[in-house]
NUNU-485744 format. One record per residue (C-alpha): residue number from 1; residue in three letters; y, z, x. Coordinates in steps of 0.2 Angstrom, whole numbers. Layout:
BEGIN
<rec n="NUM" res="ALA" v="Y" w="Z" u="X"/>
...
This chain:
BEGIN
<rec n="1" res="UNK" v="18" w="-69" u="231"/>
<rec n="2" res="UNK" v="28" w="-68" u="247"/>
<rec n="3" res="UNK" v="31" w="-78" u="263"/>
<rec n="4" res="UNK" v="15" w="-72" u="272"/>
<rec n="5" res="UNK" v="5" w="-76" u="257"/>
<rec n="6" res="UNK" v="11" w="-94" u="258"/>
<rec n="7" res="UNK" v="7" w="-95" u="276"/>
<rec n="8" res="UNK" v="-11" w="-88" u="272"/>
<rec n="9" res="UNK" v="-13" w="-102" u="259"/>
<rec n="10" res="UNK" v="-8" w="-115" u="271"/>
<rec n="11" res="UNK" v="-21" w="-108" u="284"/>
<rec n="12" res="UNK" v="-35" w="-110" u="272"/>
<rec n="13" res="UNK" v="-30" w="-127" u="265"/>
<rec n="14" res="UNK" v="-43" w="-140" u="268"/>
<rec n="15" res="UNK" v="-30" w="-154" u="266"/>
<rec n="16" res="UNK" v="-18" w="-146" u="278"/>
<rec n="17" res="UNK" v="-23" w="-159" u="292"/>
<rec n="18" res="UNK" v="-17" w="-173" u="281"/>
<rec n="19" res="UNK" v="1" w="-169" u="285"/>
<rec n="20" res="UNK" v="-2" w="-174" u="303"/>
<rec n="21" res="UNK" v="-2" w="-192" u="297"/>
<rec n="22" res="UNK" v="17" w="-191" u="294"/>
<rec n="23" res="UNK" v="33" w="-190" u="304"/>
<rec n="24" res="UNK" v="41" w="-176" u="295"/>
<rec n="25" res="UNK" v="58" w="-172" u="303"/>
<rec n="26" res="UNK" v="59" w="-154" u="311"/>
<rec n="27" res="UNK" v="69" w="-142" u="301"/>
<rec n="28" res="UNK" v="67" w="-152" u="284"/>
<rec n="29" res="UNK" v="58" w="-146" u="269"/>
<rec n="30" res="UNK" v="55" w="-162" u="260"/>
<rec n="31" res="UNK" v="53" w="-162" u="241"/>
<rec n="32" res="UNK" v="58" w="-179" u="236"/>
<rec n="33" res="UNK" v="42" w="-189" u="239"/>
<rec n="34" res="UNK" v="43" w="-193" u="220"/>
<rec n="35" res="UNK" v="57" w="-204" u="225"/>
<rec n="36" res="UNK" v="53" w="-210" u="243"/>
<rec n="37" res="UNK" v="38" w="-205" u="253"/>
<rec n="38" res="UNK" v="38" w="-199" u="271"/>
<rec n="39" res="UNK" v="36" w="-211" u="285"/>
<rec n="40" res="UNK" v="17" w="-213" u="290"/>
<rec n="41" res="UNK" v="16" w="-211" u="309"/>
<rec n="42" res="UNK" v="6" w="-227" u="310"/>
<rec n="43" res="UNK" v="20" w="-237" u="301"/>
<rec n="44" res="UNK" v="31" w="-240" u="316"/>
<rec n="45" res="UNK" v="17" w="-246" u="328"/>
<rec n="46" res="UNK" v="10" w="-257" u="314"/>
<rec n="47" res="UNK" v="27" w="-266" u="311"/>
<rec n="48" res="UNK" v="30" w="-268" u="330"/>
<rec n="49" res="UNK" v="13" w="-276" u="331"/>
<rec n="50" res="UNK" v="17" w="-288" u="316"/>
<rec n="51" res="UNK" v="34" w="-292" u="324"/>
<rec n="52" res="UNK" v="30" w="-294" u="342"/>
<rec n="53" res="UNK" v="12" w="-301" u="341"/>
<rec n="54" res="UNK" v="8" w="-308" u="324"/>
<rec n="55" res="UNK" v="25" w="-316" u="321"/>
<rec n="56" res="UNK" v="32" w="-316" u="339"/>
<rec n="57" res="UNK" v="17" w="-323" u="348"/>
<rec n="58" res="UNK" v="6" w="-331" u="335"/>
<rec n="59" res="UNK" v="20" w="-337" u="323"/>
<rec n="60" res="UNK" v="14" w="-346" u="308"/>
<rec n="61" res="UNK" v="-4" w="-345" u="313"/>
<rec n="62" res="UNK" v="-4" w="-327" u="308"/>
<rec n="63" res="UNK" v="-6" w="-332" u="289"/>
<rec n="64" res="UNK" v="-24" w="-336" u="294"/>
<rec n="65" res="UNK" v="-27" w="-326" u="310"/>
<rec n="66" res="UNK" v="-19" w="-310" u="305"/>
<rec n="67" res="UNK" v="-24" w="-311" u="287"/>
<rec n="68" res="UNK" v="-7" w="-311" u="280"/>
<rec n="69" res="UNK" v="-12" w="-323" u="266"/>
<rec n="70" res="UNK" v="-25" w="-309" u="260"/>
<rec n="71" res="UNK" v="-13" w="-295" u="260"/>
<rec n="72" res="UNK" v="-8" w="-294" u="241"/>
<rec n="73" res="UNK" v="-27" w="-293" u="236"/>
<rec n="74" res="UNK" v="-33" w="-283" u="251"/>
<rec n="75" res="UNK" v="-20" w="-269" u="248"/>
<rec n="76" res="UNK" v="-22" w="-271" u="229"/>
<rec n="77" res="UNK" v="-40" w="-267" u="231"/>
<rec n="78" res="UNK" v="-35" w="-251" u="241"/>
<rec n="79" res="UNK" v="-23" w="-246" u="227"/>
<rec n="80" res="UNK" v="-36" w="-250" u="214"/>
<rec n="81" res="UNK" v="-47" w="-236" u="221"/>
<rec n="82" res="UNK" v="-33" w="-224" u="217"/>
<rec n="83" res="UNK" v="-30" w="-229" u="199"/>
<rec n="84" res="UNK" v="-48" w="-233" u="193"/>
<rec n="85" res="UNK" v="-48" w="-252" u="195"/>
<rec n="86" res="UNK" v="-61" w="-263" u="202"/>
<rec n="87" res="UNK" v="-59" w="-275" u="217"/>
<rec n="88" res="UNK" v="-50" w="-290" u="212"/>
<rec n="89" res="UNK" v="-41" w="-282" u="198"/>
<rec n="90" res="UNK" v="-25" w="-276" u="207"/>
<rec n="91" res="UNK" v="-12" w="-287" u="216"/>
<rec n="92" res="UNK" v="3" w="-281" u="226"/>
<rec n="93" res="UNK" v="18" w="-291" u="223"/>
<rec n="94" res="UNK" v="37" w="-291" u="220"/>
<rec n="95" res="UNK" v="45" w="-276" u="212"/>
<rec n="96" res="UNK" v="41" w="-264" u="197"/>
<rec n="97" res="UNK" v="54" w="-273" u="187"/>
<rec n="98" res="UNK" v="47" w="-290" u="190"/>
<rec n="99" res="UNK" v="29" w="-285" u="187"/>
<rec n="100" res="UNK" v="34" w="-276" u="171"/>
<rec n="101" res="UNK" v="42" w="-292" u="165"/>
<rec n="102" res="UNK" v="26" w="-302" u="169"/>
<rec n="103" res="UNK" v="14" w="-290" u="160"/>
<rec n="104" res="UNK" v="25" w="-286" u="145"/>
<rec n="105" res="UNK" v="28" w="-304" u="142"/>
<rec n="106" res="UNK" v="9" w="-307" u="142"/>
<rec n="107" res="UNK" v="6" w="-292" u="131"/>
<rec n="108" res="UNK" v="19" w="-299" u="119"/>
<rec n="109" res="UNK" v="11" w="-316" u="119"/>
<rec n="110" res="UNK" v="-6" w="-309" u="115"/>
<rec n="111" res="UNK" v="1" w="-300" u="100"/>
<rec n="112" res="UNK" v="11" w="-316" u="95"/>
<rec n="113" res="UNK" v="-6" w="-325" u="95"/>
<rec n="114" res="UNK" v="-16" w="-312" u="87"/>
<rec n="115" res="UNK" v="-4" w="-302" u="76"/>
<rec n="116" res="UNK" v="12" w="-311" u="74"/>
<rec n="117" res="UNK" v="19" w="-299" u="61"/>
<rec n="118" res="UNK" v="20" w="-286" u="74"/>
<rec n="119" res="UNK" v="38" w="-285" u="79"/>
<rec n="120" res="UNK" v="41" w="-269" u="88"/>
<rec n="121" res="UNK" v="41" w="-262" u="106"/>
<rec n="122" res="UNK" v="40" w="-243" u="107"/>
<rec n="123" res="UNK" v="45" w="-233" u="122"/>
<rec n="124" res="UNK" v="51" w="-216" u="127"/>
<rec n="125" res="UNK" v="70" w="-213" u="125"/>
<rec n="126" res="UNK" v="70" w="-206" u="142"/>
<rec n="127" res="UNK" v="59" w="-218" u="151"/>
<rec n="128" res="UNK" v="65" w="-225" u="167"/>
<rec n="129" res="UNK" v="80" w="-236" u="164"/>
<rec n="130" res="UNK" v="73" w="-252" u="172"/>
<rec n="131" res="UNK" v="58" w="-252" u="161"/>
<rec n="132" res="UNK" v="70" w="-250" u="146"/>
<rec n="133" res="UNK" v="81" w="-264" u="152"/>
<rec n="134" res="UNK" v="67" w="-276" u="154"/>
<rec n="135" res="UNK" v="60" w="-272" u="137"/>
<rec n="136" res="UNK" v="77" w="-274" u="130"/>
<rec n="137" res="UNK" v="80" w="-291" u="137"/>
<rec n="138" res="UNK" v="63" w="-297" u="131"/>
<rec n="139" res="UNK" v="66" w="-290" u="113"/>
<rec n="140" res="UNK" v="83" w="-298" u="112"/>
<rec n="141" res="UNK" v="76" w="-315" u="118"/>
<rec n="142" res="UNK" v="61" w="-315" u="106"/>
<rec n="143" res="UNK" v="70" w="-307" u="91"/>
<rec n="144" res="UNK" v="60" w="-291" u="92"/>
<rec n="145" res="UNK" v="65" w="-273" u="90"/>
<rec n="146" res="UNK" v="64" w="-260" u="104"/>
<rec n="147" res="UNK" v="62" w="-243" u="97"/>
<rec n="148" res="UNK" v="65" w="-228" u="108"/>
<rec n="149" res="UNK" v="58" w="-211" u="103"/>
<rec n="150" res="UNK" v="55" w="-194" u="110"/>
<rec n="151" res="UNK" v="38" w="-190" u="118"/>
<rec n="152" res="UNK" v="32" w="-180" u="103"/>
<rec n="153" res="UNK" v="36" w="-194" u="91"/>
<rec n="154" res="UNK" v="26" w="-208" u="99"/>
<rec n="155" res="UNK" v="11" w="-205" u="87"/>
<rec n="156" res="UNK" v="22" w="-208" u="72"/>
<rec n="157" res="UNK" v="26" w="-226" u="78"/>
<rec n="158" res="UNK" v="8" w="-231" u="79"/>
<rec n="159" res="UNK" v="8" w="-242" u="64"/>
<rec n="160" res="UNK" v="6" w="-260" u="58"/>
<rec n="161" res="UNK" v="23" w="-265" u="65"/>
<rec n="162" res="UNK" v="20" w="-260" u="83"/>
<rec n="163" res="UNK" v="16" w="-274" u="95"/>
<rec n="164" res="UNK" v="17" w="-265" u="112"/>
<rec n="165" res="UNK" v="18" w="-247" u="117"/>
<rec n="166" res="UNK" v="26" w="-246" u="134"/>
<rec n="167" res="UNK" v="25" w="-229" u="143"/>
<rec n="168" res="UNK" v="27" w="-222" u="160"/>
<rec n="169" res="UNK" v="12" w="-211" u="163"/>
<rec n="170" res="UNK" v="22" w="-197" u="171"/>
<rec n="171" res="UNK" v="40" w="-196" u="166"/>
<rec n="172" res="UNK" v="53" w="-198" u="180"/>
<rec n="173" res="UNK" v="64" w="-184" u="173"/>
<rec n="174" res="UNK" v="53" w="-170" u="167"/>
<rec n="175" res="UNK" v="37" w="-174" u="176"/>
<rec n="176" res="UNK" v="28" w="-173" u="159"/>
<rec n="177" res="UNK" v="11" w="-183" u="160"/>
<rec n="178" res="UNK" v="4" w="-192" u="145"/>
<rec n="179" res="UNK" v="-14" w="-192" u="140"/>
<rec n="180" res="UNK" v="-17" w="-210" u="145"/>
<rec n="181" res="UNK" v="-35" w="-211" u="137"/>
<rec n="182" res="UNK" v="-30" w="-203" u="121"/>
<rec n="183" res="UNK" v="-14" w="-212" u="118"/>
<rec n="184" res="UNK" v="-22" w="-229" u="123"/>
<rec n="185" res="UNK" v="-36" w="-226" u="110"/>
<rec n="186" res="UNK" v="-24" w="-221" u="96"/>
<rec n="187" res="UNK" v="-13" w="-236" u="100"/>
<rec n="188" res="UNK" v="-28" w="-248" u="100"/>
<rec n="189" res="UNK" v="-34" w="-240" u="83"/>
<rec n="190" res="UNK" v="-17" w="-245" u="76"/>
<rec n="191" res="UNK" v="-19" w="-263" u="83"/>
<rec n="192" res="UNK" v="-6" w="-261" u="97"/>
<rec n="193" res="UNK" v="-7" w="-265" u="116"/>
<rec n="194" res="UNK" v="-2" w="-252" u="129"/>
<rec n="195" res="UNK" v="8" w="-255" u="145"/>
<rec n="196" res="UNK" v="7" w="-241" u="158"/>
<rec n="197" res="UNK" v="20" w="-238" u="172"/>
<rec n="198" res="UNK" v="12" w="-228" u="186"/>
<rec n="199" res="UNK" v="27" w="-226" u="197"/>
<rec n="200" res="UNK" v="26" w="-207" u="197"/>
<rec n="201" res="UNK" v="7" w="-207" u="195"/>
<rec n="202" res="UNK" v="-1" w="-218" u="208"/>
<rec n="203" res="UNK" v="-6" w="-207" u="223"/>
<rec n="204" res="UNK" v="0" w="-191" u="214"/>
<rec n="205" res="UNK" v="-12" w="-188" u="200"/>
<rec n="206" res="UNK" v="-30" w="-195" u="196"/>
<rec n="207" res="UNK" v="-28" w="-211" u="186"/>
<rec n="208" res="UNK" v="-43" w="-221" u="178"/>
<rec n="209" res="UNK" v="-36" w="-237" u="170"/>
<rec n="210" res="UNK" v="-54" w="-244" u="167"/>
<rec n="211" res="UNK" v="-61" w="-228" u="158"/>
<rec n="212" res="UNK" v="-44" w="-227" u="148"/>
<rec n="213" res="UNK" v="-46" w="-245" u="143"/>
<rec n="214" res="UNK" v="-28" w="-248" u="146"/>
<rec n="215" res="UNK" v="-21" w="-265" u="144"/>
<rec n="216" res="UNK" v="-9" w="-268" u="158"/>
<rec n="217" res="UNK" v="-1" w="-257" u="171"/>
<rec n="218" res="UNK" v="12" w="-258" u="185"/>
<rec n="219" res="UNK" v="18" w="-246" u="198"/>
<rec n="220" res="UNK" v="29" w="-245" u="214"/>
<rec n="221" res="UNK" v="24" w="-243" u="232"/>
<rec n="222" res="UNK" v="37" w="-232" u="239"/>
<rec n="223" res="UNK" v="35" w="-215" u="231"/>
<rec n="224" res="UNK" v="18" w="-206" u="232"/>
<rec n="225" res="UNK" v="10" w="-222" u="240"/>
<rec n="226" res="UNK" v="22" w="-219" u="255"/>
<rec n="227" res="UNK" v="26" w="-238" u="258"/>
<rec n="228" res="UNK" v="44" w="-236" u="263"/>
<rec n="229" res="UNK" v="61" w="-240" u="254"/>
<rec n="230" res="UNK" v="59" w="-255" u="242"/>
<rec n="231" res="UNK" v="41" w="-257" u="246"/>
<rec n="232" res="UNK" v="32" w="-270" u="235"/>
<rec n="233" res="UNK" v="25" w="-265" u="219"/>
<rec n="234" res="UNK" v="8" w="-268" u="210"/>
<rec n="235" res="UNK" v="1" w="-275" u="194"/>
<rec n="236" res="UNK" v="-15" w="-273" u="185"/>
<rec n="237" res="UNK" v="-22" w="-281" u="169"/>
<rec n="238" res="UNK" v="-38" w="-277" u="160"/>
<rec n="239" res="UNK" v="-51" w="-291" u="164"/>
<rec n="240" res="UNK" v="-53" w="-295" u="145"/>
<rec n="241" res="UNK" v="-35" w="-300" u="145"/>
<rec n="242" res="UNK" v="-36" w="-310" u="162"/>
<rec n="243" res="UNK" v="-51" w="-319" u="154"/>
<rec n="244" res="UNK" v="-41" w="-325" u="140"/>
<rec n="245" res="UNK" v="-28" w="-331" u="153"/>
<rec n="246" res="UNK" v="-42" w="-340" u="163"/>
<rec n="247" res="UNK" v="-47" w="-348" u="147"/>
<rec n="248" res="UNK" v="-30" w="-356" u="145"/>
<rec n="249" res="UNK" v="-24" w="-345" u="130"/>
<rec n="250" res="UNK" v="-10" w="-336" u="139"/>
<rec n="251" res="UNK" v="2" w="-339" u="154"/>
<rec n="252" res="UNK" v="12" w="-326" u="164"/>
<rec n="253" res="UNK" v="30" w="-331" u="164"/>
<rec n="254" res="UNK" v="34" w="-332" u="182"/>
<rec n="255" res="UNK" v="23" w="-346" u="189"/>
<rec n="256" res="UNK" v="27" w="-346" u="207"/>
<rec n="257" res="UNK" v="17" w="-355" u="220"/>
<rec n="258" res="UNK" v="7" w="-340" u="226"/>
<rec n="259" res="UNK" v="0" w="-338" u="209"/>
<rec n="260" res="UNK" v="-7" w="-356" u="210"/>
<rec n="261" res="UNK" v="-26" w="-358" u="211"/>
<rec n="262" res="UNK" v="-23" w="-368" u="227"/>
<rec n="263" res="UNK" v="-5" w="-366" u="233"/>
<rec n="264" res="UNK" v="-8" w="-377" u="249"/>
<rec n="265" res="UNK" v="-13" w="-392" u="239"/>
<rec n="266" res="UNK" v="6" w="-393" u="234"/>
<rec n="267" res="UNK" v="3" w="-401" u="218"/>
<rec n="268" res="UNK" v="18" w="-404" u="207"/>
<rec n="269" res="UNK" v="10" w="-396" u="192"/>
<rec n="270" res="UNK" v="5" w="-378" u="190"/>
<rec n="271" res="UNK" v="-13" w="-373" u="189"/>
<rec n="272" res="UNK" v="-15" w="-354" u="189"/>
<rec n="273" res="UNK" v="-26" w="-344" u="200"/>
<rec n="274" res="UNK" v="-40" w="-335" u="191"/>
<rec n="275" res="UNK" v="-39" w="-316" u="186"/>
<rec n="276" res="UNK" v="-25" w="-305" u="191"/>
<rec n="277" res="UNK" v="-20" w="-317" u="206"/>
<rec n="278" res="UNK" v="-10" w="-327" u="194"/>
<rec n="279" res="UNK" v="2" w="-312" u="193"/>
<rec n="280" res="UNK" v="8" w="-317" u="211"/>
<rec n="281" res="UNK" v="24" w="-327" u="212"/>
<rec n="282" res="UNK" v="33" w="-330" u="228"/>
<rec n="283" res="UNK" v="28" w="-328" u="246"/>
<rec n="284" res="UNK" v="23" w="-310" u="250"/>
<rec n="285" res="UNK" v="35" w="-300" u="261"/>
<rec n="286" res="UNK" v="23" w="-297" u="276"/>
<rec n="287" res="UNK" v="33" w="-283" u="285"/>
<rec n="288" res="UNK" v="34" w="-273" u="269"/>
<rec n="289" res="UNK" v="16" w="-276" u="265"/>
<rec n="290" res="UNK" v="11" w="-270" u="282"/>
<rec n="291" res="UNK" v="20" w="-253" u="280"/>
<rec n="292" res="UNK" v="14" w="-251" u="262"/>
<rec n="293" res="UNK" v="-4" w="-253" u="269"/>
<rec n="294" res="UNK" v="-1" w="-239" u="281"/>
<rec n="295" res="UNK" v="5" w="-228" u="267"/>
<rec n="296" res="UNK" v="-9" w="-232" u="255"/>
<rec n="297" res="UNK" v="-21" w="-228" u="270"/>
<rec n="298" res="UNK" v="-14" w="-210" u="271"/>
<rec n="299" res="UNK" v="-21" w="-207" u="253"/>
<rec n="300" res="UNK" v="-38" w="-215" u="257"/>
<rec n="301" res="UNK" v="-39" w="-202" u="272"/>
<rec n="302" res="UNK" v="-42" w="-189" u="258"/>
<rec n="303" res="UNK" v="-57" w="-198" u="250"/>
<rec n="304" res="UNK" v="-70" w="-188" u="260"/>
<rec n="305" res="UNK" v="-62" w="-172" u="254"/>
<rec n="306" res="UNK" v="-62" w="-176" u="236"/>
<rec n="307" res="UNK" v="-49" w="-189" u="235"/>
<rec n="308" res="UNK" v="-37" w="-189" u="221"/>
<rec n="309" res="UNK" v="-45" w="-174" u="212"/>
<rec n="310" res="UNK" v="-43" w="-163" u="228"/>
<rec n="311" res="UNK" v="-25" w="-169" u="229"/>
<rec n="312" res="UNK" v="-22" w="-165" u="211"/>
<rec n="313" res="UNK" v="-28" w="-147" u="213"/>
<rec n="314" res="UNK" v="-16" w="-144" u="228"/>
<rec n="315" res="UNK" v="-2" w="-152" u="218"/>
<rec n="316" res="UNK" v="-4" w="-141" u="203"/>
<rec n="317" res="UNK" v="-5" w="-125" u="215"/>
<rec n="318" res="UNK" v="11" w="-131" u="223"/>
<rec n="319" res="UNK" v="20" w="-134" u="207"/>
<rec n="320" res="UNK" v="14" w="-118" u="199"/>
<rec n="321" res="UNK" v="20" w="-108" u="214"/>
<rec n="322" res="UNK" v="37" w="-116" u="214"/>
<rec n="323" res="UNK" v="39" w="-113" u="195"/>
<rec n="324" res="UNK" v="34" w="-95" u="197"/>
<rec n="325" res="UNK" v="45" w="-91" u="212"/>
<rec n="326" res="UNK" v="61" w="-100" u="205"/>
<rec n="327" res="UNK" v="59" w="-90" u="189"/>
<rec n="328" res="UNK" v="55" w="-74" u="198"/>
<rec n="329" res="UNK" v="69" w="-75" u="210"/>
<rec n="330" res="UNK" v="82" w="-86" u="201"/>
<rec n="331" res="UNK" v="79" w="-80" u="184"/>
<rec n="332" res="UNK" v="97" w="-75" u="180"/>
<rec n="333" res="UNK" v="105" w="-91" u="188"/>
<rec n="334" res="UNK" v="105" w="-102" u="172"/>
<rec n="335" res="UNK" v="91" w="-113" u="178"/>
<rec n="336" res="UNK" v="80" w="-120" u="163"/>
<rec n="337" res="UNK" v="63" w="-127" u="167"/>
<rec n="338" res="UNK" v="61" w="-145" u="160"/>
<rec n="339" res="UNK" v="43" w="-148" u="166"/>
<rec n="340" res="UNK" v="28" w="-143" u="156"/>
<rec n="341" res="UNK" v="21" w="-126" u="160"/>
<rec n="342" res="UNK" v="4" w="-133" u="154"/>
<rec n="343" res="UNK" v="-4" w="-140" u="170"/>
<rec n="344" res="UNK" v="-13" w="-153" u="160"/>
<rec n="345" res="UNK" v="4" w="-160" u="155"/>
<rec n="346" res="UNK" v="12" w="-159" u="172"/>
<rec n="347" res="UNK" v="13" w="-173" u="185"/>
<rec n="348" res="UNK" v="17" w="-169" u="203"/>
<rec n="349" res="UNK" v="36" w="-164" u="201"/>
<rec n="350" res="UNK" v="46" w="-149" u="194"/>
<rec n="351" res="UNK" v="63" w="-151" u="186"/>
<rec n="352" res="UNK" v="75" w="-138" u="182"/>
<rec n="353" res="UNK" v="91" w="-141" u="172"/>
<rec n="354" res="UNK" v="108" w="-132" u="174"/>
<rec n="355" res="UNK" v="122" w="-135" u="163"/>
<rec n="356" res="UNK" v="135" w="-131" u="177"/>
<rec n="357" res="UNK" v="133" w="-137" u="195"/>
<rec n="358" res="UNK" v="117" w="-146" u="195"/>
<rec n="359" res="UNK" v="123" w="-160" u="207"/>
<rec n="360" res="UNK" v="132" w="-148" u="220"/>
<rec n="361" res="UNK" v="118" w="-136" u="220"/>
<rec n="362" res="UNK" v="106" w="-150" u="226"/>
<rec n="363" res="UNK" v="119" w="-156" u="239"/>
<rec n="364" res="UNK" v="120" w="-138" u="246"/>
<rec n="365" res="UNK" v="101" w="-138" u="247"/>
<rec n="366" res="UNK" v="101" w="-154" u="256"/>
<rec n="367" res="UNK" v="114" w="-148" u="268"/>
<rec n="368" res="UNK" v="102" w="-134" u="272"/>
<rec n="369" res="UNK" v="88" w="-146" u="275"/>
<rec n="370" res="UNK" v="79" w="-144" u="258"/>
<rec n="371" res="UNK" v="79" w="-162" u="251"/>
<rec n="372" res="UNK" v="76" w="-165" u="232"/>
<rec n="373" res="UNK" v="87" w="-175" u="221"/>
<rec n="374" res="UNK" v="98" w="-175" u="206"/>
<rec n="375" res="UNK" v="96" w="-185" u="190"/>
<rec n="376" res="UNK" v="111" w="-185" u="178"/>
<rec n="377" res="UNK" v="117" w="-176" u="168"/>
<rec n="378" res="UNK" v="110" w="-160" u="174"/>
<rec n="379" res="UNK" v="92" w="-161" u="182"/>
<rec n="380" res="UNK" v="87" w="-154" u="199"/>
<rec n="381" res="UNK" v="71" w="-163" u="203"/>
<rec n="382" res="UNK" v="58" w="-157" u="216"/>
<rec n="383" res="UNK" v="43" w="-168" u="221"/>
<rec n="384" res="UNK" v="27" w="-161" u="228"/>
<rec n="385" res="UNK" v="17" w="-173" u="238"/>
<rec n="386" res="UNK" v="1" w="-164" u="243"/>
<rec n="387" res="UNK" v="-3" w="-175" u="258"/>
<rec n="388" res="UNK" v="11" w="-167" u="267"/>
<rec n="389" res="UNK" v="19" w="-153" u="257"/>
<rec n="390" res="UNK" v="14" w="-135" u="262"/>
<rec n="391" res="UNK" v="15" w="-119" u="253"/>
<rec n="392" res="UNK" v="27" w="-112" u="265"/>
<rec n="393" res="UNK" v="38" w="-127" u="261"/>
<rec n="394" res="UNK" v="38" w="-120" u="243"/>
<rec n="395" res="UNK" v="43" w="-103" u="249"/>
<rec n="396" res="UNK" v="57" w="-110" u="260"/>
<rec n="397" res="UNK" v="64" w="-121" u="247"/>
<rec n="398" res="UNK" v="66" w="-107" u="234"/>
<rec n="399" res="UNK" v="73" w="-95" u="247"/>
<rec n="400" res="UNK" v="87" w="-107" u="251"/>
<rec n="401" res="UNK" v="89" w="-110" u="232"/>
<rec n="402" res="UNK" v="92" w="-91" u="230"/>
<rec n="403" res="UNK" v="105" w="-91" u="244"/>
<rec n="404" res="UNK" v="114" w="-106" u="237"/>
<rec n="405" res="UNK" v="115" w="-98" u="220"/>
<rec n="406" res="UNK" v="119" w="-80" u="224"/>
<rec n="407" res="UNK" v="132" w="-85" u="237"/>
<rec n="408" res="UNK" v="141" w="-98" u="226"/>
<rec n="409" res="UNK" v="140" w="-110" u="241"/>
<rec n="410" res="UNK" v="137" w="-124" u="229"/>
<rec n="411" res="UNK" v="155" w="-123" u="223"/>
<rec n="412" res="UNK" v="162" w="-129" u="239"/>
<rec n="413" res="UNK" v="172" w="-145" u="237"/>
<rec n="414" res="UNK" v="161" w="-155" u="250"/>
<rec n="415" res="UNK" v="146" w="-153" u="238"/>
<rec n="416" res="UNK" v="155" w="-159" u="223"/>
<rec n="417" res="UNK" v="160" w="-176" u="229"/>
<rec n="418" res="UNK" v="147" w="-188" u="221"/>
<rec n="419" res="UNK" v="139" w="-201" u="232"/>
<rec n="420" res="UNK" v="133" w="-218" u="226"/>
<rec n="421" res="UNK" v="115" w="-212" u="227"/>
<rec n="422" res="UNK" v="111" w="-195" u="219"/>
């Protein structure tokens, strides 16, 4: 595979036009959409409209006239089409951390009611830290055990002690993807519930929460959903669990006014909304919601071309090409692949480790306009968003990586000074 071959692949890519939806800066090869998606071109105008017309002119009337009040459900329904959920089952609210606290609490309350002898929460040792911190706080508060294991050791934890299995569908470090349906079946057979974090899945790989019979799920809006820095997150619960909540058997712990059945009745006592709407808490962030909707719409634009499956096929082609080129052209540079070679186990990112110089190597690449990121202690992480990543971007990224490695450019002092965000 050479540069011309990559250009030829782009020329015949049926999804290539989707890149036109984004404001990708000139001279930048952006491979960090797994951390922050690129700005949709519609976002600036949408925010301007919200600010100048809906807020500036219509003021508080816009909760009704501009549909602000419906944004958590409306955008939730759009996200639902990407993750295998039905209308009315997903809400956009708060952050991933807060939503995880809500759904994990409900899952633990379910098990306390049905199987109080189960005292263990299991997760991956290398799960994203915020998930582990939330689980740690709940375990400490309730006198439970949080047990952290390797990805290959999860099956051995599916026993009579397990209350909740909490996993991120695609690991943020390695890009390894779990078989959601199989793991959920196995956990249910053992009597456990499963909470799935879709932060690195939603908008990147096909997900079907309903067919997988998952119990609860959360995810963020600013990675592959392109919703902007700090975009609101989302939450989903299986209807069988929200039905028990509707029956008064369970409560979610953050009973804010937007989760009330009739918030503008202003009653002193909490009466929860039905279904997943009870997972709402405080007043929605309208400006952030407006940007997130633009981001989600960029994914819906691919629906007529095969939707998430078409995006998945391109994603795998991009990641496979990147792996092959790095190993072919940088094979003697101490880079070790940490992402599964098996495509069925791979998300939409590729990670290489290097014992020496991981951070400055990435900084040198960024200086050249090839933007990925670094995760301590030694991972160079590259994300591939098929909506806007081209095959020529893969070639260019590897070409710059070759130059950085062979020249020793990464050894320069300026690239070895750690910034606050890596």
